C-alpha positions in Angstrom: 113.6 58.8 220.3 113.0 57.7 216.6 116.0 57.9 214.3 115.4 59.3 210.7 116.8 57.7 207.7 120.0 59.8 206.8 121.6 60.5 203.6 124.6 58.7 205.2 122.4 55.7 205.9 121.1 55.8 202.2 124.7 56.1 201.0 125.5 53.1 203.0 122.4 51.0 202.0 123.2 51.9 198.5 126.7 50.9 198.5 125.8 47.4 200.0 123.2 46.9 197.3 125.7 47.6 194.8 128.1 45.5 196.3 125.6 42.6 196.3 124.7 42.9 192.8 128.6 42.9 191.8 129.1 39.8 193.9 126.0 38.1 192.1 127.3 39.1 188.6 130.8 38.0 189.5 129.4 34.4 190.7 127.5 34.4 187.4 130.5 35.2 185.2 132.5 32.6 187.2 129.9 29.9 186.4 130.0 30.8 182.9 133.8 30.7 182.8 133.6 27.3 184.5 131.3 26.1 181.8 133.4 27.3 179.1 136.5 25.7 180.8 134.7 22.3 181.2 133.7 22.3 177.4 137.2 23.1 176.4 138.6 20.3 178.8 136.1 18.1 177.0 137.3 19.3 173.5 141.2 19.0 174.5 140.4 15.5 175.8 138.7 14.5 172.6 141.6 16.0 170.4 144.0 13.9 172.5 142.2 10.7 171.9 142.0 11.5 168.3 145.9 12.1 168.3 146.1 8.6 170.1 143.9 6.9 167.7 146.0 8.3 164.7 149.3 7.5 166.3 147.9 3.9 166.8 147.0 3.8 163.2 150.1 4.8 162.0 152.0 2.5 164.0 149.6 -0.4 162.8 150.3 0.4 159.3 154.2 0.8 159.7 154.1 -2.9 161.3 152.1 -4.2 158.6 154.5 -2.5 155.9 157.4 -4.2 157.6 155.6 -7.4 157.7 154.8 -7.1 153.7 151.0 -7.4 154.8 150.5 -4.3 152.8 151.3 -4.3 148.9 152.9 -0.8 147.9 151.4 0.4 144.6 154.1 0.3 141.9 152.5 3.5 140.3 152.3 6.1 143.1 150.5 8.5 140.8 147.6 6.0 140.3 144.5 7.6 142.4 141.8 5.5 141.0 139.5 4.5 144.1 137.0 2.5 142.2 138.2 -0.6 144.2 137.5 1.0 147.3 133.7 1.5 147.9 134.2 3.4 151.1 135.6 6.3 148.9 132.2 6.4 146.9 129.9 8.7 148.3 126.7 7.1 149.8 123.6 7.0 148.1 121.9 8.9 150.7 124.3 12.0 150.0 123.1 12.3 146.6 120.9 15.3 147.1 123.2 17.0 149.7 126.2 16.6 147.1 123.8 18.5 144.4 123.4 21.3 147.1 126.9 21.6 147.9 127.6 21.9 144.2 125.6 25.3 144.0 127.6 28.4 143.1 126.7 30.3 146.1 126.9 27.3 148.6 128.5 28.0 151.8 129.1 26.3 155.3 128.3 28.4 158.4 125.4 30.3 160.1 122.9 28.9 162.3 119.3 27.3 161.7 116.9 28.6 164.2 113.6 26.8 165.0 110.9 27.1 167.7 109.1 24.5 169.5 105.5 24.9 170.7 106.1 23.2 174.0 108.9 22.4 176.4 110.5 18.9 176.1 110.5 16.4 179.1 113.5 14.4 177.6 115.7 14.1 174.6 117.1 10.6 175.4 116.3 8.3 172.8 113.6 5.4 173.4 112.2 6.8 176.6 111.5 10.3 174.9 107.7 10.0 173.5 107.3 13.1 171.2 108.0 14.2 167.7 109.9 17.1 169.1 112.7 14.9 170.8 112.6 12.9 167.5 113.5 15.9 165.4 116.3 16.6 167.6 117.7 12.9 167.4 117.4 13.1 163.7 120.6 15.1 163.4 122.5 13.3 166.0 121.7 9.5 165.7 122.1 7.8 162.4 120.8 4.6 160.9 121.8 2.1 158.2 119.5 3.3 155.6 117.6 6.4 154.7 114.7 6.8 152.3 115.4 8.9 149.1 112.9 11.7 149.0 112.7 11.8 145.3 112.5 8.0 144.4 111.0 7.0 147.8 113.6 3.8 147.6 116.0 2.9 150.5 119.4 4.5 150.1 122.5 3.4 151.7 123.8 5.6 154.8 126.0 3.5 157.2 125.4 0.4 155.3 127.4 0.4 152.2 125.2 -2.4 150.8 123.0 -5.2 151.8 121.4 -8.5 150.8 118.0 -9.9 151.3 118.3 -13.9 151.5 116.1 -16.2 149.7 114.1 -17.3 152.9 112.8 -13.6 153.2 113.7 -13.6 156.6 117.4 -12.9 156.7 119.1 -9.4 155.9 122.8 -8.9 155.9 124.1 -5.5 156.0 127.9 -4.6 155.2 128.8 -1.2 157.0 131.1 1.4 155.9 134.6 1.3 157.7 135.1 4.9 158.1 132.2 6.1 160.5 132.8 7.2 163.9 130.6 8.5 166.8 131.1 12.1 167.8 133.6 11.1 170.7 135.9 9.5 168.1 135.0 5.8 168.7 134.3 3.7 165.7 130.9 2.8 164.6 130.9 -1.2 164.1 128.6 -4.0 163.8 128.6 -4.7 167.4 127.1 -1.2 168.0 124.1 -2.2 165.7 123.6 -5.6 167.4 123.7 -3.8 170.9 121.0 -1.1 169.7 118.5 -4.0 169.1 119.4 -5.6 172.5 119.3 -2.5 174.5 115.7 -1.7 172.8 114.6 -5.4 173.9 116.0 -5.3 177.3 113.0 -5.1 179.8 114.9 -2.8 182.1 114.8 -0.2 179.6 111.5 1.8 179.5 110.9 1.4 175.7 107.6 -0.6 175.2 106.7 1.4 171.9 110.1 0.6 170.3 110.0 -3.1 171.7 106.8 -3.6 169.8 108.1 -2.8 166.5 110.9 -5.4 166.9 108.7 -8.3 168.3 109.0 -10.1 164.9 113.0 -9.9 165.0 114.4 -13.2 166.1 118.0 -11.8 166.4 120.6 -9.2 165.3 124.2 -10.4 165.2 127.5 -9.1 164.4 129.0 -11.4 162.0 132.3 -9.6 162.0 133.5 -6.2 162.8 131.5 -4.3 159.8 128.9 -7.0 158.9 125.5 -7.5 160.8 122.7 -9.8 160.3 119.0 -9.3 161.1 117.0 -12.5 161.5 113.1 -12.4 161.6 110.9 -14.9 163.2 108.3 -14.7 160.2 107.8 -12.5 157.2 107.2 -8.9 157.7 106.1 -6.4 155.2 108.3 -3.9 156.8 111.3 -5.7 157.5 113.8 -3.9 155.5 112.4 -0.5 156.7 112.4 -1.7 160.3 116.1 -2.7 160.3 117.5 -0.1 158.1 115.9 2.7 160.1 116.8 1.6 163.4 118.9 4.3 165.4 122.4 3.1 166.0 123.4 3.5 169.6 126.9 3.5 170.9 127.6 0.5 172.8 130.4 2.0 174.9 128.2 5.1 175.7 124.7 3.2 176.6 125.8 -0.2 177.8 126.4 0.9 181.4 122.8 2.0 181.6 121.8 -1.5 181.3 122.8 -2.1 184.9 121.0 1.3 186.1 117.9 1.1 183.9 116.2 3.5 186.2 119.0 6.2 185.6 118.4 5.8 182.0 114.7 5.7 182.1 114.6 9.0 184.1 117.4 10.8 182.3 116.8 14.0 180.5 119.6 14.2 177.9 121.8 11.1 177.3 122.3 11.8 173.5 125.3 10.5 171.6 125.4 9.3 168.0 127.4 9.5 164.7 125.4 12.1 162.9 126.4 15.6 161.5 125.6 17.3 165.0 126.1 16.5 168.5 125.2 18.0 172.1 127.8 20.0 173.7 127.6 17.6 176.5 126.1 14.2 175.5 124.9 13.8 179.0 124.2 17.3 180.5 121.0 18.7 178.6 118.4 19.5 180.9 114.8 20.9 180.3 115.4 24.0 182.5 117.6 25.2 179.8 114.7 26.4 177.8 116.0 25.5 174.4 117.9 23.0 172.7 121.2 23.7 170.9 123.3 21.2 169.0 126.6 21.9 167.2 128.5 20.4 164.0 130.1 17.3 164.7 133.8 17.9 164.0 134.5 14.2 163.5 131.5 13.7 160.9 132.3 11.1 158.5 130.0 12.3 155.6 131.2 13.1 152.3 129.4 16.6 152.5 129.5 18.2 156.1 126.5 19.9 157.5 126.1 23.4 156.1 125.0 24.9 159.6 127.4 25.5 162.4 124.6 25.1 164.9 121.0 24.0 165.2 119.0 25.8 167.7 115.3 25.2 169.0 113.8 27.8 171.2 110.8 26.8 173.4 107.9 29.4 172.6 104.8 27.8 173.8 102.4 30.9 172.8 101.3 30.9 169.1 101.4 34.7 168.9 104.7 34.9 170.5 106.2 32.3 168.0 104.8 34.7 165.1 106.5 37.9 166.8 109.8 36.0 166.9 109.6 34.9 163.4 108.7 38.5 162.5 111.7 39.8 164.3 113.8 37.5 162.4 114.9 35.5 165.5 113.5 32.2 164.1 113.9 30.9 160.6 110.7 29.1 160.2 107.2 29.6 161.1 104.1 27.4 160.6 101.0 29.7 160.1 97.8 29.0 161.5 94.8 29.3 159.1 93.2 32.4 160.7 96.7 34.4 160.1 97.9 32.9 156.7 96.0 35.2 154.3 97.0 38.5 156.4 100.6 37.2 156.4 100.5 36.6 152.7 99.4 40.2 152.3 102.1 41.5 154.5 104.6 42.9 152.0 107.3 43.4 154.7 107.1 39.7 155.6 106.6 38.4 152.1 109.6 40.5 150.8 112.2 38.5 153.1 110.3 35.1 153.3 109.5 32.1 151.1 106.1 30.4 151.7 104.9 27.0 150.9 101.2 25.7 151.1 100.8 21.9 150.5 99.3 18.8 151.7 102.3 16.6 152.8 102.2 13.1 151.1 103.0 11.6 154.6 100.7 14.2 156.5 99.6 12.8 159.8 96.0 13.2 161.3 94.6 14.7 164.5 92.1 12.7 166.3 89.8 12.5 169.8 90.7 9.3 171.5 88.1 7.7 173.6 89.3 5.9 176.5 87.5 2.7 177.1 89.1 1.6 180.3 90.0 4.1 183.1 91.6 2.9 186.5 90.5 -0.6 185.7 86.8 0.4 185.0 85.1 0.2 181.8 84.0 3.5 180.7 80.9 4.6 178.5 83.2 4.8 175.5 83.7 1.0 175.4 80.1 1.0 173.7 80.5 1.1 169.9 77.4 2.9 169.7 78.6 5.6 172.0 81.8 6.2 169.9 79.7 6.5 166.5 77.4 8.9 168.1 80.4 10.9 169.3 81.7 11.1 165.7 78.2 11.8 164.4 78.2 15.0 167.0 81.7 16.2 165.9 80.9 18.3 162.7 84.3 17.9 160.9 83.3 19.7 158.0 82.5 22.9 159.9 85.6 22.8 162.0 87.7 22.6 158.7 85.7 25.5 157.2 85.1 27.8 159.9 88.1 27.0 162.2 90.7 25.9 159.6 89.4 28.0 156.8 89.3 25.4 154.4 93.1 24.5 155.0 92.6 20.7 155.6 90.6 17.7 154.8 88.4 15.3 157.1 90.1 12.3 158.2 88.4 8.9 157.8 91.0 6.5 159.2 94.7 6.4 160.0 95.3 5.7 156.4 96.3 8.3 154.0 93.2 9.0 151.6 95.7 8.7 148.7 97.3 5.5 149.6 96.3 2.0 148.4 95.7 1.2 152.0 92.5 3.3 152.0 89.2 2.0 150.6 87.8 4.6 148.5 84.1 3.6 149.1 84.4 4.8 152.7 82.8 8.2 153.2 83.1 10.3 156.4 80.3 10.5 158.9 78.6 14.0 158.4 77.2 15.7 161.4 73.8 14.1 162.3 72.3 15.0 165.6 69.3 13.0 165.1 71.4 9.8 164.3 73.5 10.5 167.3 70.6 10.8 169.7 69.1 7.3 168.4 72.5 5.7 169.0 72.8 7.1 172.3 69.2 6.1 173.2 69.9 2.6 172.1 73.1 2.6 174.5 70.6 3.5 177.5 71.0 7.5 177.5 68.0 9.6 178.2 67.2 12.9 180.1 65.2 11.5 182.7 65.0 14.6 185.2 64.6 17.3 182.4 68.1 19.1 183.2 69.3 18.9 179.8 71.9 16.4 180.3 71.3 12.8 179.5 72.1 9.9 182.1 72.6 6.4 181.8 70.6 3.7 183.3 71.8 4.1 186.8 71.1 7.9 186.7 74.8 9.1 186.2 75.0 12.1 183.9 76.7 11.9 180.6 79.8 14.1 181.3 83.6 13.8 180.6 86.7 15.7 180.6 88.6 16.3 177.1 92.3 16.6 177.7 94.0 19.0 175.1 97.4 20.9 174.7 96.9 24.2 176.2 99.3 26.1 173.9 97.5 25.6 170.6 95.0 28.1 169.9 93.2 26.4 167.2 92.8 23.3 169.4 91.2 25.6 172.2 88.9 26.8 169.5 88.0 23.2 168.2 87.5 22.0 171.7 85.0 25.0 172.7 83.0 24.5 169.3 82.7 20.7 170.2 81.5 21.6 173.7 78.6 23.4 172.2 77.8 20.6 169.7 78.0 17.9 172.5 75.7 20.1 174.6 72.8 20.0 171.7 72.8 16.1 172.5 72.7 16.4 176.3 76.4 15.5 176.8 78.5 17.9 179.3 82.0 18.0 178.1 84.5 19.7 180.3 87.4 21.1 178.4 90.8 20.3 180.2 93.8 22.5 178.7 97.0 20.8 179.8 100.7 21.2 179.7 102.5 18.8 177.3 104.6 17.1 179.9 101.5 16.5 182.0 99.8 15.0 178.9 102.5 12.6 178.4 102.1 11.5 182.0 98.3 11.0 181.5 99.0 8.8 178.5 101.4 6.6 180.2 99.1 6.1 183.1 95.9 5.9 180.7 94.4 8.5 183.1 91.9 10.3 181.1 88.4 10.1 179.7 89.1 11.8 176.3 92.1 13.4 174.6 92.9 15.2 171.6 96.0 14.7 170.0 97.7 13.9 166.4 99.8 11.0 164.8 102.4 11.4 162.1 102.1 9.3 159.2 104.2 7.7 156.7 104.2 6.1 153.1 102.4 3.1 154.4 101.0 3.1 158.1 101.5 0.3 160.2 98.6 0.6 162.9 99.8 -2.5 165.0 101.5 0.1 167.6 98.3 2.2 168.1 95.4 -0.1 167.7 96.3 -3.8 168.2 95.1 -5.3 171.5 98.6 -6.5 172.6 99.7 -2.9 172.6 97.1 -2.3 175.6 98.9 -5.0 178.0 102.5 -4.0 177.3 102.3 -0.1 177.6 102.3 0.6 173.8 100.6 3.4 172.2 97.2 1.8 172.4 96.5 4.1 175.4 92.7 3.9 174.8 92.5 0.4 175.6 91.0 -0.7 172.6 90.7 -4.5 171.6 89.0 -6.0 168.7 90.3 -9.6 168.0 89.1 -9.5 164.4 91.1 -6.5 163.7 94.1 -7.9 165.6 93.8 -11.0 163.3 93.9 -8.7 160.1 96.6 -6.6 161.4 98.9 -9.7 162.2 97.9 -11.1 158.6 98.8 -7.9 156.7 101.8 -7.3 158.6 103.0 -10.7 157.6 102.1 -10.6 154.0 105.2 -9.2 152.0 103.4 -9.1 148.6 101.9 -5.7 148.3 99.0 -6.7 146.1 97.9 -9.1 148.6 98.7 -6.8 151.6 96.6 -4.0 150.6 93.0 -5.5 150.7 93.9 -6.7 154.0 94.6 -3.1 155.3 91.3 -2.0 153.6 89.4 -4.8 155.6 91.0 -3.4 158.7 90.0 0.0 157.8 86.5 -0.9 157.5 86.4 -2.4 161.0 87.8 0.8 162.4 85.4 2.9 160.5 82.6 0.9 162.1 84.3 0.8 165.6 85.4 4.5 165.8 88.0 3.8 168.4 89.1 7.6 167.5 86.9 10.1 166.0 89.4 11.0 163.3 89.5 14.8 162.8 91.6 16.0 159.9 94.8 16.3 158.0 95.9 19.7 157.9 97.7 21.5 155.0 101.1 22.8 155.9 101.3 26.7 155.5 105.3 27.5 156.1 107.0 30.6 155.9 110.8 30.6 155.6 113.5 33.2 156.0 114.9 34.0 152.4 118.5 33.4 153.7 117.7 29.7 153.4 118.7 28.1 150.1 117.7 25.0 148.3 114.2 24.8 149.8 112.2 22.4 148.0 109.1 20.2 148.1 109.7 16.6 147.6 107.7 13.3 147.7 108.4 13.3 151.2 107.1 16.8 151.7 109.4 20.0 152.5 112.9 19.2 152.9 113.5 21.3 156.1 114.8 18.5 158.3 116.6 16.2 155.5 119.6 14.5 156.9 122.0 14.5 155.3 121.2 18.4 155.6 120.1 20.1 152.0 119.6 23.6 153.2 122.4 26.3 153.4 123.0 30.2 153.7 125.1 32.0 151.2 128.0 34.0 152.8 126.8 37.3 152.2 123.4 36.5 154.2 124.9 34.7 157.1 124.1 36.6 160.4 125.3 34.3 163.0 128.8 33.8 164.0 129.9 30.3 165.4 
C-alpha cells in the first residue's frame, strides 16, 4: 500500500535541509576563520622577526659604541643629513612627493580595476602577458625607473651608478635601507642572483634570457655594490640592467633545485615594492581576482596612497561597462562604438574624468602568419602570400567602420613618430587585384570552380585565425576579414579562444594565424619577436620567421651605441619587414579612458596616462574615500 507524503514527513525533510545548510555555512565560516587565523599568524611571525632584527641592530650599535667604532656627534642638535645620501629622496619619487604635498592628499581607499581575461599565473618570468606584468609592477622593483616627464633614467633601488670607459661595465651603488616585504634586506647578492636565476636553463624563462644574452656577468662587488659586464656593446645596456626586476634570493633560490615546481606555479611573487600579496606563495587563478595590499615595510620616502589594489576578472565587454557604471571599478577603457554615447551620458560624465589620446608608447595589433606548423612548412612561408594577405586586409575600413576613426594604420613594429621609422614607407591599401596577382604567382587558382583557390596539389586555401574570444571589437574585425578574404577565394575559419588556451598555442606554435598585440616603448628592440634565433630557443618569434639579412641588421643595430648611427639601421630593418610582412600590422589604437572622479592627480605624461605609475601618484581625498581597509 502506497504511503502518502505527510505533513510530518515534510517537516522532517525541511528540518534536515535546514540542518544541512547550517552545517555547510558553519564549514564555510570555519574555513574563513582558519584563513584569517593563518594570515594573522603570518603577520605575527613577521612582526616577531622585525623585532628580532631591531634588537640585533641595537646590540650591534651598542657594541660598536663600546668599541669606539661610532663617533658620537659633539652637537646632538645638528640634524644635517646631507652627508648621508640614503636620507635623500630617490629621484624616482619626485612626482610622488609632489602628489603627496597636495592639500587634499590622503592615504587610504582602494584602487579597483578589471582584467578582460583570467590569469594563468602571476609568477615572474614564467608569466607571459601584460596583465601579470601589471601586477608585478607594484610588487617587484628595479635599480632604475624612467622619469615620465624627462624620459631619463632615475634612481630607485640604485642611489647612483657609473658607466665605465669601456662602455661594457656598469656599476650600481644600492640604497642600504631597502627591505623585501618579508623584512629581509635587499642587497647586491639579490641583484646578481636575479640575473643568474633568469639565465638558469631549469627556469622556463626563454623570453627573458633572450634579452640578457649580451650580458657576460652580474657580480656583487660588496654588500651594496653590483656590477654588470656586457660581452659587447649594446644600445640598451643601461635600460636592461636598470629595469631588471630584483628577485629575493632567499625566497626564489630553493626553486633552482625544483625548477618544474617553479615553472608550473601560479603565484610565487615576493618583492620590495609598495604592495605585496597577502600570501606570496598562495595565489591561484580560481580566486577570480587579484588583490594586493600595502607593504607595511615599504622603504620608500612616500608610502603608497591606496590601502589595496584589486583587479576583478570580467571577461565580457558589456559586463565591464556595467560594473564601471555601478561604481564597482575605477577605470574603464571605452570601445569606439560606445565612446560617443558615454560622452553624452550626463550621469556618467558628472562623476568621471575622460581622456582621449594616442599614447607615445602605444603598441600595435597584428595578425601573425605561422610559417612552420608541427614541423611542416606552411603556405605563409611564401612572401607573396603574406603580402597578398596584407593587400586583402582593408585596415582603413577597419579603422573607419569598426574603430570609428580612433586609431591609425600600423606599418611596422616602430612607432611612426619615432626616429626608427622610415617616413617614406606608406601602408599597403586594400587591393584585391594585386592580391590575386600575387596569389596566382604563388600557384593558387580556383581550378574546380567552387570559389575557393587551391595550390598546385589541389589543397584548398583555408586556414584558422585564432583570436581572443572576450573582445567584441576583435570579433567584428575577424568576421569582416572573413568576407574580404573570401572575395579572393580564401576560406578563413574564425577560432575564438580563451586566453589561457591562446598562451598554450603560442608556446606550442600550434596555429595557422593568430591575432594579438604587442606593447611598445620609446625605442623598440625587435630582436625578441623577429630575430631567427628566437625561433629555436622558444622566444617570442612564435611565427617561425627567419631572414638572415634582417638578423644581421638587428644584431648590428643592437650593438651600435651611437643613436645617429643606429637609427638608419633600424630603418633598413623596417624596410625588410615591410617587404616580408611576417605580420600584417593592423593598427595602433587610441586610448579612451573614463576614470572615477575620486581619483586625484590624474595626468597625461610623455609616457601616457599615469594610471599605473610606480611610485604611485594617484590618491583619493578623505571625504571621497569609500573603502575601509
